[in-house]
N, C-alpha and C positions, 0 to 999 in steps of 0.2 A: 503493498499501501504506500509507505515511502518514496520506494523507487518511484514508483506510477504519479504523486505530488510534486517529484523533483523535476521527471519528464516536461510533465506539462506546466510546471513552471518556468521550465530553460524553453520551451517552446513559446510561451508567452513573451519573455522577454527577447526572445529573437524576432517574432513578429514585431515588436514595438520596436525594437534595433532599426530591422530592417524596412517597418515602413514610416517612421518619422521620416526617416533622409527623402525615402521616395515622393513624400506628402511634400515635404520643402518642395525637393525640386519639379516636382506637379505645378506646385503655387507661383514659383520662381518662372516658369515656362509661361503659363497663362499671363501672369503679369505682364512681362515682355511684350507678348503679341496686342497688347490693349494699344487702344486708339489714345490714352493717355500717355504712356510711356512712350510708345514713340514720339508722340509729342515733346514730349521733354529730352528724349535724346535727341531730335532734329534741334531742337533750339539750343542745347548744350553744343552741337556740331557746329552749330554757326555764330555762334559767340565767341567774337574777336577778343576779347578781356580772357577766356578760358583758354584759346588757341593762343594767344603770347605767354601764359604762367604756364604751360602744360610744356609748349614748342611743339604742339600738336598732339590728336588725338589716335592712340592706337587704336584701344580700346577701352570699352566701358566693363567696370566688374560682373561678375557674376552672380553677386547675391545683395542686389538693393534693399532696402526697407522702403515700406509703403504701404499708405493707405489709399484707396478710391472709393466713396461714395457718391451714387449717383440714385437720383429719384426723379421721376417722371421727364426724364431729358438734363433735367439740371445735376450738376454734377461739380467734386472738389477731389482735389490730389495731392498727394505729398509725396514726394521719392529724395530720398539720399541716398544717390548714387555715385560711385568712385568711379573715377576718368583716369585712366592710365595714359600717362603724356609722356612724348618722347624726352623731352627733359626731365619732367616732375610729375608726381601723381596729387591730385585734387579731388578734396570731398566735394560734391555740390548738392545742398539741397534747392529743390524746385518743388513751387507750388502751383496748382493749375487749376483753371475753373470751363463750367460750361454750361451755356444755356442751351434750349430744345434747337434743333436744327442747326447746330453748330457745331464747330470742332473746338477741342480745347485748345487754351490759350494760356500760357505762362504767364501769373499775374507778378510771381517773386520770384527770385531765386538769390542764393546765398555763396558764396565761394568759400569755401574752409582752407586754411596749409596756401594762402598764397604768399 
């Protein structure tokens, strides 16, 4: 009976240890496919100050933190995105807003590690 309990516990721990990263990667993939994330990274890619400080963007970090809220066509989104630069890396915080029948618009941006 004790061996059965240990086996069940081991299986449960294994599922949690494998399931959480898969869930995290899944959420990250969905978020990166969102129009809000695409608008944020496009804005960052075109920003002269970011390009100057980073020396040019090589890529964006794999695990941005984010919060996206939408209701009845209105929305807000906040992202903390790591920018991997040719000269230096930056952390960029971006706030976006959306109204019905429009695209996401960046309303605030803050560059850390300047």
